[in-house]
C-alpha positions in Angstrom: -6.8 96.4 10.8 -9.2 99.2 10.7 -9.6 101.9 13.3 -12.7 104.0 13.9 -12.3 107.7 14.3 -13.9 109.6 17.1 -16.5 111.0 14.6 -17.4 107.5 13.4 -17.6 106.2 16.9 -19.9 109.1 17.8 -22.1 108.4 14.7 -22.3 104.7 15.7 -23.2 105.5 19.3 -25.9 108.0 18.1 -27.3 105.2 15.8 -27.4 102.8 18.6 -29.2 105.2 20.8 -31.7 106.0 18.1 -32.4 102.3 17.4 -33.0 101.7 21.2 -35.2 104.7 21.3 -37.1 103.5 18.2 -37.6 100.0 19.8 -38.9 101.6 23.0 -41.3 103.9 21.1 -42.5 101.0 19.0 -43.5 99.1 22.2 -45.5 102.1 23.5 -47.3 102.5 20.2 -48.6 99.1 20.1 -50.1 99.6 23.6 -52.0 102.8 22.6 -55.5 101.9 21.2 -57.0 105.4 21.1 -56.4 106.5 17.4 -56.3 110.3 18.0 -53.8 109.9 20.8 -51.8 107.3 18.9 -51.5 109.6 15.8 -50.2 112.5 18.0 -47.6 110.1 19.6 -46.4 108.9 16.3 -45.8 112.3 14.9 -44.0 113.5 17.9 -42.0 110.4 18.1 -41.0 110.7 14.4 -40.0 114.3 14.9 -37.8 113.2 17.9 -36.2 110.3 16.1 -35.4 112.5 13.0 -34.6 115.6 15.1 -37.2 117.7 13.3 -38.9 120.8 14.3 -42.2 120.3 12.4 -44.2 117.6 11.0 -47.6 116.3 9.8 -49.4 113.0 9.5 -52.0 112.3 6.8 -54.4 109.3 6.7 -56.0 108.3 3.4 -59.8 108.5 2.8 -60.6 105.9 0.3 -64.2 107.3 -0.2 -63.0 110.7 -1.5 -59.5 109.6 -2.6 -57.9 112.3 -0.4 -55.2 112.6 2.2 -56.5 114.1 5.4 -54.4 116.2 7.8 -54.8 114.3 11.2 -51.9 115.9 13.2 -49.8 118.9 12.6 -47.0 120.2 14.6 -45.6 123.6 13.5 -47.0 126.2 11.1 -50.8 126.2 10.8 -51.0 123.5 13.5 -54.4 122.6 14.7 -56.0 125.1 12.1 -55.0 122.6 9.3 -56.5 119.5 11.1 -59.0 117.6 9.0 -58.3 119.7 5.9 -57.8 117.6 2.8 -55.6 117.5 -0.3 -56.0 115.1 -3.4 -54.2 111.9 -2.8 -52.1 112.3 -5.9 -51.0 115.9 -5.4 -48.0 117.4 -3.7 -45.0 115.7 -2.1 -47.2 113.8 0.3 -49.4 112.6 -2.6 -46.4 111.4 -4.6 -45.0 109.5 -1.6 -48.4 107.9 -1.1 -49.2 107.0 -4.7 -45.6 105.6 -5.4 -45.3 104.1 -1.9 -41.7 105.6 -1.6 -39.7 107.9 0.5 -39.3 111.4 -0.9 -36.4 113.5 0.4 -36.5 117.3 -0.5 -33.5 119.4 0.5 -35.3 122.7 -0.2 -39.1 122.6 -0.3 -39.4 126.2 -1.3 -37.9 125.5 -4.7 -39.7 122.2 -5.3 -42.8 122.7 -7.4 -44.6 119.7 -5.9 -44.6 121.5 -2.5 -46.7 124.3 -3.8 -49.3 121.9 -5.0 -50.6 122.0 -1.5 -50.2 125.4 -0.2 -52.1 124.9 3.0 -49.2 122.9 4.3 -46.9 126.1 4.3 -49.3 128.2 6.4 -47.2 130.0 9.0 -44.1 127.7 8.3 -41.0 128.2 6.2 -40.2 124.8 5.1 -36.7 123.8 4.0 -35.8 120.2 4.5 -38.7 117.7 4.1 -38.9 114.0 4.4 -42.2 112.2 3.2 -42.5 108.5 4.3 -45.6 106.4 3.3 -47.3 104.5 6.0 -47.6 101.0 4.7 -49.7 98.2 6.2 -49.6 94.8 4.4 -48.1 96.5 1.3 -51.1 98.9 1.3 -50.6 102.7 1.7 -52.8 104.1 4.5 -51.3 107.5 4.9 -48.0 109.6 4.9 -45.7 110.8 7.6 -43.9 114.0 7.0 -41.1 115.6 9.0 -39.6 119.0 8.2 -36.8 121.3 9.0 -34.0 119.3 10.8 -32.9 121.1 13.9 -29.2 121.2 12.7 -30.3 122.8 9.4 -28.7 120.1 7.4 -30.4 117.7 4.9 -31.8 114.4 6.3 -29.1 111.8 6.2 -29.4 108.1 5.0 -29.7 107.1 8.6 -32.6 109.4 9.2 -34.4 107.9 6.1 -33.6 104.4 7.3 -34.8 105.0 10.8 -38.0 106.9 9.9 -38.8 104.2 7.3 -38.6 101.5 9.9 -40.6 103.7 12.3 -43.3 104.3 9.8 -43.7 100.6 9.3 -44.3 100.1 13.0 -46.6 103.0 13.1 -48.8 101.8 10.2 -49.3 98.5 12.1 -50.2 100.4 15.3 -52.7 102.6 13.4 -54.4 99.5 11.9 -54.6 97.9 15.2 -56.1 101.0 16.7 -58.6 101.3 13.9 -59.7 97.7 14.3 -60.0 98.2 18.0 -62.2 101.3 17.3 -64.4 99.2 14.9 -64.8 96.6 17.5 -66.0 99.2 20.1 -68.4 100.7 17.4 -69.7 97.1 16.8 -70.1 96.6 20.5 -72.0 99.8 20.9 -74.3 98.8 17.9 -74.9 95.3 19.4 -75.7 97.0 22.8 -78.2 99.3 21.0 -79.8 96.5 19.2 -80.1 94.4 22.4 -81.7 97.4 24.1 -84.1 97.8 21.3 -85.0 94.1 21.5 -85.5 94.3 25.3 -87.7 97.3 24.9 -89.7 95.5 22.2 -90.1 92.5 24.3 -91.2 94.6 27.2 -93.8 96.3 25.2 -95.0 93.0 23.7 -95.4 91.6 27.2 -97.1 94.7 28.6 -99.5 95.0 25.6 -100.2 91.3 25.5 -99.9 88.8 28.3 -99.8 91.4 31.0 -103.1 92.9 29.9 -104.6 89.3 29.7 -103.4 88.4 33.1 -105.0 91.7 34.5 -108.2 90.8 32.8 -108.1 87.2 34.2 -107.6 88.6 37.8 -110.6 90.8 37.3 -112.6 88.0 36.0 -111.7 85.7 38.9 -112.7 88.4 41.4 -116.0 88.8 39.6 -116.5 85.1 39.6 -116.0 85.0 43.5 -118.7 87.5 44.0 -120.9 85.8 41.4 -120.6 82.6 43.2 -122.3 84.1 46.2 -125.0 86.2 44.4 -125.8 84.2 41.2 -124.1 80.8 41.1 -126.4 79.8 38.1 -124.3 82.3 35.9 -120.9 80.7 36.8 -120.8 78.5 33.8 -121.0 81.4 31.2 -118.4 83.4 33.0 -116.1 80.4 33.2 -116.3 80.1 29.5 -115.3 83.8 29.3 -112.5 83.2 31.6 -111.2 80.3 29.6 -111.3 82.4 26.4 -109.2 85.1 28.1 -106.7 82.5 29.3 -106.5 81.0 26.0 -105.7 84.2 24.3 -103.0 85.0 26.9 -101.5 81.6 26.2 -101.5 82.3 22.4 -99.8 85.7 22.9 -97.1 84.2 25.2 -96.4 81.4 22.8 -96.2 83.9 19.9 -93.6 85.9 21.8 -91.6 82.7 22.5 -91.9 81.7 18.8 -90.6 85.1 17.7 -87.6 84.9 20.1 -86.7 81.4 19.0 -88.6 79.6 16.4 -87.4 76.1 17.1 -89.2 74.7 14.0 -86.9 76.9 11.8 -83.9 75.0 13.2 -85.5 71.6 12.9 -87.5 71.7 9.7 -86.5 74.8 7.8 -87.9 78.0 6.4 -91.1 76.7 4.8 -92.6 75.0 7.9 -91.5 77.9 10.0 -93.3 80.4 7.8 -96.4 78.2 7.8 -96.4 78.1 11.6 -95.6 81.8 11.9 -98.6 82.7 9.7 -100.8 80.5 11.5 -100.0 82.0 14.8 -100.5 85.5 13.4 -104.0 84.6 12.3 -104.9 83.6 15.8 -104.3 87.1 17.2 -104.1 89.7 14.4 -107.2 91.4 13.0 -105.9 91.6 9.4 -106.0 89.0 6.7 -102.7 87.3 5.9 -101.9 84.9 3.2 -98.8 82.8 2.5 -97.6 81.4 -0.8 -94.5 79.1 -0.1 -95.2 75.9 -2.0 -91.9 76.0 -3.9 -89.6 76.3 -1.0 -87.3 73.3 -0.9 -83.7 74.4 -0.2 -82.2 74.3 3.3 -79.6 77.1 4.0 -77.1 77.4 6.7 -78.8 78.0 10.0 -77.5 81.6 10.2 -78.8 82.4 6.7 -82.3 80.9 7.5 -82.3 82.8 10.7 -81.5 86.1 8.9 -84.2 85.5 6.1 -86.9 84.6 8.8 -85.9 87.7 10.9 -86.4 89.9 7.7 -89.9 88.5 7.3 -90.6 89.1 11.0 -89.4 92.7 10.8 -91.3 93.5 7.7 -94.5 92.0 9.2 -94.0 93.9 12.4 -93.4 97.1 10.6 -96.7 96.6 8.6 -98.6 95.8 12.0 -97.4 98.9 13.8 -97.2 101.6 11.0 -99.2 100.7 7.9 -102.8 100.2 8.9 -103.0 97.3 6.5 -106.0 95.2 6.2 -104.3 92.5 4.1 -100.8 91.2 4.2 -99.2 88.6 1.8 -96.0 86.7 2.1 -94.6 85.1 -1.1 -91.6 82.8 -1.0 -90.7 81.7 -4.6 -87.8 79.5 -5.3 -86.6 78.5 -8.8 -83.3 76.9 -10.1 -81.3 80.0 -9.7 -82.8 82.2 -6.9 -85.1 82.4 -3.9 -87.2 85.5 -3.7 -89.3 86.4 -0.5 -91.7 89.4 -0.6 -93.8 90.8 2.2 -96.6 93.0 0.8 -99.2 95.0 2.6 -102.0 97.3 1.4 -101.4 100.0 4.0 -100.7 103.6 3.9 -97.1 103.3 2.6 -94.3 105.9 3.0 -91.6 107.9 1.2 -88.7 105.5 1.3 -86.1 108.1 0.5 -87.3 110.5 3.2 -87.2 107.7 5.8 -83.8 106.7 5.0 -82.5 110.3 4.9 -83.8 110.9 8.4 -82.9 107.5 9.7 -80.4 108.7 12.2 -82.9 111.0 13.9 -85.8 108.6 14.0 -84.0 106.2 16.5 -85.5 103.0 14.9 -83.4 100.1 14.0 -85.9 98.1 11.9 -84.6 99.0 8.4 -81.0 98.8 9.5 -81.6 95.3 10.9 -83.2 94.1 7.8 -80.3 95.4 5.6 -77.6 93.8 7.9 -79.5 90.6 7.9 -79.7 90.6 4.2 -75.9 91.0 4.1 -75.7 88.0 6.3 -77.8 86.0 4.0 -75.7 87.2 1.0 -78.9 88.6 -0.5 -80.3 91.8 -1.9 -82.9 93.7 0.0 -85.3 96.1 -1.9 -88.0 98.2 -0.3 -90.8 99.6 -2.6 -93.4 101.9 -1.1 -95.6 104.8 -2.0 -98.0 106.8 0.1 -101.5 105.2 0.1 -100.1 102.4 -2.2 -98.8 100.0 0.4 -95.3 98.5 0.9 -93.3 95.6 -0.5 -90.2 94.3 1.2 -88.3 92.0 -1.2 -85.3 89.8 -0.5 -83.5 88.0 -3.3 -80.9 85.3 -2.9 -78.9 83.6 -5.5 -78.8 79.8 -4.9 -75.4 79.2 -6.3 
């Protein structure tokens, strides 16, 4: 029979309390979806679980291959926030790259510690424990705790608890990131919807609304004309019918732009033919279509994306290019489909437009690029000032 000493019972009781605390903290973390708040909670909880007086939390930036200080407690504190170190340097970098816990009993004598001197600003580090944050076997950052309050090295129990806690924390971080991406996507969709509504309102105001105003004025004029000169009514009725016909064309074009039913029923070729026919009825510039080789039917979402790119390119030419001739070429061969929209307008500096895209407030180019991704195609825009613009979409057929 074995007997536990008072010291062993105390250690066991402390471990049970730590595990219960860890379980409670893990539940709280999964409920927190604000990433900045979550990271602060993770570090403070890690320091509490390991009874540390300082700590830091790094997240990995894949674009620059760097570890970024997100939260720091002790030492430089907020002054170090968002500073960066190479992902393969220092104790944190070694923990990240090798995806293993690193325990240092005296950081001041460890050469790896001085590879990142910013960590030591205002803080004398003795004991240090670096634990990688792993999500689906992929390192997303590093959690560091420093200077145990007892002054003793970190124990095996500390390492085990902190490793378990880091696993829970990595899951919570990924969840918060995904939630943030969902919010960003929601905001982007709302912005696109607002732009569509604004565009639709403008089209209705500049098109059918103006035609209806003209119809009302014409009807009032006919009423007066019926009293004064009834013999001229027939001519004015013909004018009235022409205005009404134009209003009908504009309204049907708007409805077609919103949902081209022919695209769903017959495919891309017939939809482009009908689209061009409608444009010719209302637009002053010359427009030609070459789509005789189109024969492949794509998924509905792909055909909708392709058609939307053509619409966006045509709308941009109508509004901004001052073109007199617009050409749509849709060429399909055994390996690829290429659709090009060309105009002979004033053109523009593509790099300058893209560089200032955020300040311009327009979503046209961004919409075309996103739709090209939906269609799994490659979008190219070729333009020079006074030399026109070509928007080209290429899709492999395999």
